[in-house]
N, C-alpha and C positions, 0 to 999 in steps of 0.2 A: 298594336295589334290591330289590323283592320275591322277585326269582325267584332270587338268590344267598342268600335266603334262606330258601327254599322248599327250594332245592340242600340244602341244607347241613340241612334237617331230616331228606332222606331221606336223608342220609349216617349222621347220626346211627342214625334207626331199623335201617338196613343194622347198622352197626358195633352197636349193644344187642341186635338179634336172636339170637333164643337159635338156637345151633348145632343141626347134624346129626349124630351122634356115625357116627365115622368116615369125615366128609365135610367139604370147604371150603363146602359149602352151609348154608344157615341157613333158618328158617322166618321169613317178612315174612307181616304183615298184607294182603293183596292191594289190598283196597279202598283202608286207610288210605293205601299207598303208591302206588297211583295216584292218590286227589285228591292225595296234595302235589304228585305231580309234575306233573297236568293245572293245580293252581295256579301251577307256576312256568312250565310250559309258556305258559300264559294271560298272565303276567305278563311275559314275555319283551318281546312286543313293546313295550311301552309302557317297559319299562326301556331298549331298546334306541333306540326314538323318542328317549328322555330322555337316551342317551349318546350321541345323532347331535346330538341339539342342543346339548348341552354342547362335544361337538367341533365340531360348527360353530362354536360362539360363541369356541371357546376357537383355530380356526384365524382367523376374525374378529381377534379380536383381535390374532393373531398378524401377520398382513396389513397388520393396523392400527401395528403396531408399528413392522415393517418401513419400509411407505411414510412413517411418521414421521419414522424414523430418517433415509431415504435422502432426504427433502427437508430435515432439520437438514443431512446431508453436504450435499447440494447446495449450499444459503446459504453453508455457511460454507467449502467450496470456492467463492463467488463472491467473498464479504467477503474471500478468504486474498488473490485476484486483483486484487481492487480495491485492496488495501492495498499488495501489491506494485508496482500499476501507479503507485499514487501515489505510492508511496517512489520508483521510478522514474522519475515524471514530476520528482516532488521534485528528486532528483540531476542528471537532465537540465538542468532548469531552474537551479539551484544551478550548476552547470558551465558554461551558457552565458552568467548573468552575471558570472562572474568572468573568462571568456573576455571579455566585454564590458568590462567593466570593466581586464583588463590590457590592449584595446585602447585605453582610453579614455586609459590612463596612457601609452600607448605616443603617442601622435596629439600628447597634451598635451606631451610630451619634444621630439618633433621639432618640434613650432610654436613652442613659446618656444624652439628652438634655432635657430631661421628667422626668427624675430622680433626673436634677437637679432644675428643676422650683419647683417639687413637695416638695424636701429638701428646697429650699429659701421659698416656700411657709407655710411649717413646723415651718422652726426656724422665719419665721414675727409673726405668729400665736403665737409662744414660748414666742417669743420678747414682744410682746402685754400683754402675759401673765404676764410673770416678771416684764414689767416694770408695771401693774396692781399691782404685791404681795408686790411690791417694795416700789411703796405708800403707798401701804396698811398697811406697816410694816412702813413706816416715820411717817403716820400718829398715826398708834402705838403707836410707839416712842414717839411721842409729847404729845398725850394722859401722857403717861405714865412719862411724864417728867412735865406737865403740875398737876398732878395730885400730886406728890411730894410736887409742889407749895402752892395746895389746903392746903395738909396736916401738910405743913410748917406754911403756914398761921391760919388754925385750931389752931395749936400747939400756936401759939402767940395768939388768940383770947381764948386759955383757959388761956393760965397762966395771964391775965391779971386779 
């Protein structure tokens, strides 16, 4: 920055100036000092413009960085929310699947017991029917066996 250099030159000129005896004053060449100060004054607007541009650029970079950071944070929060939601959805699905399997097992056990009970009842009925049939067959055989005795008796009576 030129204005700073010019002001530094003016300060140096005053420091190196010859002092007035018995006083805090010094002797400085007026023309030289005015020239340095005029140059410094002339350089101020361009230096200020440069400084303003640097500050504006810095502010723009800071704002861009802030917006980028906010966007990243927002995306990260959305990703986390999505992951949490997916995790909870997966957990809910697993719980539901476990419940369905448990219900299916219970239903299977109950249906198996019902089928076994039905089959046992049908077999008991068949057993009763078979028992009656067996008794009827035995009576029939007994009759047949008794009928042959009657035939043998009738043959004996016929031969007399």
